[in-house]
Structure formats: C-alpha cells, structure tokens
N, C-alpha and C positions, 0 to 999 in steps of 0.2 A: 503493500500499499505506498508506504514511505517513497518509493520508487517513482510514484505517480507524479506527474509534472502539476497535477492540481492539488496535492497534498501540501498544505501550507508549510510544514518544516522543510520539505524538499524545496519550494520555492523561496523559503527563508535562506537556506545554504546557499542559492546562489545569487541572492540579492536581500541583504538584510534591511533594508529600508522601506518600513511599513506605512502605507496611509492611515493614519489614526482615524477612528469614526467621529465624526462631529453632526450633532444636531443642527438640521437645517442647511446643511453645507454638504455632506459626502452622498447627494444623490446619485441617481444612474449617471447623470450627465458629466458631474465631476470626476466620479469614479474613472469613466472611460478615460476623460482628458488626462488624468493624473496616470493613469495606466500607461497612455500613449507617451508619455513624458517621464517613464522608468520607475514608476512605483512599483513595489514587489506585490507582497499581499495587499489586497483592498477589503475593507468592511463597510457594510451598510451602515447608515446614522441609526439611531435607537427605534427598536420596533418593540410595539406593546404586545406582549403574548394575549392580551385580553382582547386585543383590536384583531388578532389573527383568528381567536376564538370565536368572535362576533362577525366575524368575515368582512370587516370592513374594508372597503375599496381603497379608502386612502392608505390604510396599513398596507396592504398588498401592494400599491404602487412604491411604497417605500423599499419593498422587497425586490424590486425590478432590476434586472442585469443582463448582460449580453455575453455572448462567448468570448470577447475581449477581455473581460473581467476575472477570468479565473487564474488562480484560485480565489474564489469569493466567498467571503463569511458573512452570514446574517446575523447580526446582534440583537439579542432579546434581553428584555427585562421583565420582571413581575415578580410578585412575592410568593406565589402559590407554585411548588414544584411540579404538581401534574399538570397546571395549565402552561408552565414554561415548556414541559417535556413534549405536550400536546404541539405546542407552536413549533418546537423543535422539527417533530415529526412532519409537519408542515411544509418547514423549509426547506427540510432533506428531500421531500417529493417534488418541490420546485427548482430542485439541482444545485441547492448548495453546496459548496465543498467543505464547509464546516460551520459550525454554531460557534459564536460569540457571547458567553454570558456577561452583561454589565452588572459590576459590583463597584461601580465607581462613581457614578452619576450623582451628584451633591444638591440637584434641583429640589427643594422642598416638596412640591407635588408627588415627585417619585419616593423621596424618601420617607414621606408621612404615610405612604402605602406599605413600607416595610421593605420597598425594594431598592435597588440601587445599592448606594454606599451603605444604606441602612443594615444590610446583612453582615457587615463588617463589625457589627455589635453582637452578632449571634452567629457565631463559628459553627453552632451544632444545626443551626437551620441553614446556613451556607453548605455544610456538608451534605446535608439530605438533598438540598437543589442539584449538585453536581452528581450524586449518586442516582439521582432520579433520572436526570437529562442523560447522561453518559450510557445508562442501560437502556433508555429507549431509543437512540438513534444509532445507526452504523458508523456514521461520520465522525471526524475529531470534533472535540471540544475544546474551546479554549476561553479564558476569562480575563476580564479586564478590571484592577482594582485600585484603590489608592492605598498609601502606606498605613494607613490604619484611619479610624473615625477622628481622632484628635491626637494631640502631641502625646499626652499620656497615655494612648492605647494603640501605638503604631503595632500592627500585628502581622504585617505583609510576610514575614518569614513563616509564620504558623499557618498563615492560608496557602502558602506555597506547599509546605510539608500535606497538608489536606489535599490540595489539588493533585500533587503527585500521586498519592495513594488512591485517587477516585479514578485515576487514569486521564487527567487533563493534559491536554498537549501542549500548551503553553501559558504562562501567565504574564501578561502586561501591566506593569507598574507605573503609573501615573504618580511621579515624585513629591505630591503633596498629599496631606491630610483631607479629610471630607471637610473639616473644621476651617481649613485655609482657603477653602474655594479655589480661587485663581491668584490669591494674594500671595506675595512673597516670591522665593525661589524653590524650583524644584529641587529636591535633595537627592543628588545623584551618588553621593556618597554612601547614602543609606540604600539604595536601591543595588550599589555595588557589593553592599555588606549582605544583602539577602541573596543576591546571585550566588555569592561564594561559597554560602551555606545550603544553598538548594539544588536537588537533585533534578529539578525540572526547567525546561528551558525558560528564559526570561527575555521580556522585551522590555526595554526602559522608555518612558515617555514623560516630557515636559521640558519646555524651555529649549528646544532645537529651533534656533533662527537661521542657521546657516548651513550648507553642506560640510563644512570643515567640521562646526561643531557635532553634526551627525556622526561623521567618522571619529572624531575624537572621544565622543561619549562612549561610542560602541567600544573601542579598543580600551579605554580607561576602565569601564565599569566590568567589563568581561562578559557582558550581555550577548545573548544571541540575535538580538535585533533591537533595532530603536524604532518608536512610532512618531513620525511627524505630523503634526497637525497645522497648528496656527503659522509655523515657518513656510508652508507652502501656500499661504495666502497672501504672502508677500513675495515670494519668488517661486514662479512655477516650474522653474529648472533646479530646485533643491535637490530633487530625487534623481535626477539625470547627473548633476554636479558630485553628489555624495557617491554614487554609485563608481563614477570614473575615478574619484580620489582613491576610493576602497580598492580599487582595481589596478592603483599604480598611476592613474593619469592624471590629469590637470582638470582644474574648472574651466567651463567654457569662457573665454576672453569676452569682453564688453561687445567687441563688433561682430562676435559670432553668435550673439544671442538674438535669435530674430522674433523679436517682440510682436511686432505687427501681425506675422504669419500665426504666432502661437495664440493671441488674441481673437484672429478670425478661425482658429480651430475651435478654439473654446465656444465660439459663437454657433458654429456647425453643431456642435454636441447639444448644445443648449435647444436649437431648434428642431433635434432630432428626437431628444428625449424630455422636455417640458412640456408643459401644457402652454398652449400659445400665450396665455395672459402672464405667464411667469417670465418668459425667456428676456424681456425687458428689464424686470425686475432683477432678475439673476446677472445679467450682463451688467447692470450699474453695480451691483454689489461687488462682483468680482473685480471689475475695473477699478473701482475705489481702492480697492484692498492692494491690487499690484501697481496702482500708482505712487503708493505710500513711500515716501523717500527720494521721489525724483523731483525735478524743478519745475514748478508751475501746477504740482499735484493738488494743492488746496482749491485753487480757481478751476481746475479740471473738473474735480468732482461737485463742484458746486454748477457747473453748466451741465454736467450730465443728469443730475438729479432735477434739474429744473425741464429737462425735455421731456415731451409727450410721446413723440413718434418712436418707435423702434430704430427707424431708418437713420434719422438723426443721431441718435444715441451712439450707433454703430459707426457711423461716419466721425463723430466728434471723438470716439474711443481710439479708432484706428488712426486717426491724424496725431492725437497725442502721443500715442506709444511708438509710431513712427519718428516724431520729432525728438524723442527722448533716448533714442534707441544708442546712441554714443556716450550717453551720460552714465556715470556711478551711481548707484541707489545709495542713499545714506542708511545708517543703522540708525532704525525706528524701533529696537526691539525693547526700549522701555515704555515706548508709548501706550495708551490704552486704545490703540486704533482697531482692535480685533475683539469679537466676543469671545465668552469665555469657553464653548463647547460643551460638551456633558460630563467628559470623562474624568 
C-alpha cells in the first residue's frame, strides 16, 4: 500500500511540503492551483461529519476534488465517534486517499460542541475517536492537533503515543496551544522535542513564511514534513522553491517568477471550480494577499475591491502583477494581513 503513489506517506517522502488545510481557503480551485505549483499532499478545508450525515450539498461541495489532486485527504471534524466514522466511510467511497481528523480547530462554535481542539482535553475520548474511525475505513487516517489546550497542559507527545498505538499514519502539529489562537510564535522547539520522542511520522506547522524557512524547519526539527498555510497566501511559489532548495537547487530568481501568468492560471481554476458569483470574490481575495509587500499594493487592493465587474477586476489584477514582476516582495510576516485559518 505504501508503494502506491496515492499513499500520503509515499508522497511525503518524494515531497515533504504539504498544503495546510485552511477554512474558506483550500477549496477545490485553490488545491488544484497549489498542486500545479508543486505542493505535495493536499487536504480539504474543514468538513462537518454532521453535514455529511444530513447529506448537505454545501458540505459535499467542500469535498470535491479532481484527479490532479491525489493524494487528497478529506479533513473531518465532529464530537461523536460513530458520526465521524460514518462520514469517513462516505469520504472513502468518494475516492479520498486518506482521512484527516481535526483536533486543532480553536473556533468557539466548534470547541463548544466538544470537537476540534476540545478533544485535547479528553484523551480518552480522542482515543475512542481514533480507534472507531481507523476500524471503519480501509484508507489511512491522519490527525492535526495543537501542542495542547493551554500552556499548562501541552500534551502533544501523549497524543502522538496514542495515535501510534491506534494505527494513525501521521500527526501534524500546529506549534501553538488552543489558548494562543494565532498569537505569539509557533513553538518549533517543542515540535522537535515531540518528534524526537515519537515513533509516528510528524509534520510541523506554524509560521512558515518563506521557502527557506520551510526547508530550515524541516531539517532542524527532524520532522517528516512541514505544513505550509499562510505562507502560500503571500507567495504562490513557496512550494516550488522549497522543493528546489530541498533537492539541492535554488529559489527562482525575480525575473523567472511569471506572476502574471500564475495569476491568470489561478483565475482559470476559479472559473472552472467555483460558483460564478464567487469567482470575483475569490480573485480579489487572493490577489490582495499576493500583492502584499509589493510597491503600490495598498492602492491596488483599494481599487479592485471597488470594482463591480469581473472583467475589470481581472484586467487590473493582471496589470498590477505585470508591473511589479521585477520587484522584490518585502517581508510582511509580522503584519496581520492574513486570516487565522482553523488549525
């Protein structure tokens, strides 16, 4: 099974730079876009097990993918093991290569139901969830966690021990507690400590802003892979560059970054996989993020968010990225220009 190119661990060995699941971001179009730019394994945004149970079309749309995205994981959340297991069965039937269980989401409406990072407070319940889902499906199961509920109860090492015993394929660790939300810095030293004491493959996640950082964190932590989230919302080439560096090459030079061509490709994916009324919204959103750190970005964002017609938005966007193609992008990693995500 591991020899299959669609097994997540096989893909990780070939390319350890994984697209982190992000609510409202990693939809069908964006996953295809990132996959074309050398992201390794991709995972859907958060999918409710109850939504699957109730056969919600909106929920099923979150699970859509195409052949280019393999290996593709469906990320599920829920508080009831049987419900999550049943949802995992549906995802397996729809062709998912693996199931990713979310135990990291800090959002109150998820946590209040006992799902997401709430399960880090009840490891007995977490263990039951893992055993129930693994027993139900034939495909691999991975999990995404935080370092713990709060600073006084960091228990990622114990979670990894449970996961290993239950046959989980890997554990992705976001280097913050649930209490931190997205404040402070991800604790990669702690991730490295957990990795050193764990028998299960570990992916590190948090504060990866550049391709060089991705490679450095991979090496210094000893992790089997790194998950990149917000960093790819500033630089669409981050996976391509990280893979090149990891393989002994160099990052793309400024003059070799076809920004205009890449933005046009993003638009094509949006047109192909998004509802018509969402194409313009998504294009503005991604263009705004990718413009960050370039000259004139603030004025550009103001202009595109005032446009009403999609054709005008596209024209202004392509013109902007054509004009700044030979400029360096400033470091804006300390600015709150991106959303929090959900893991």
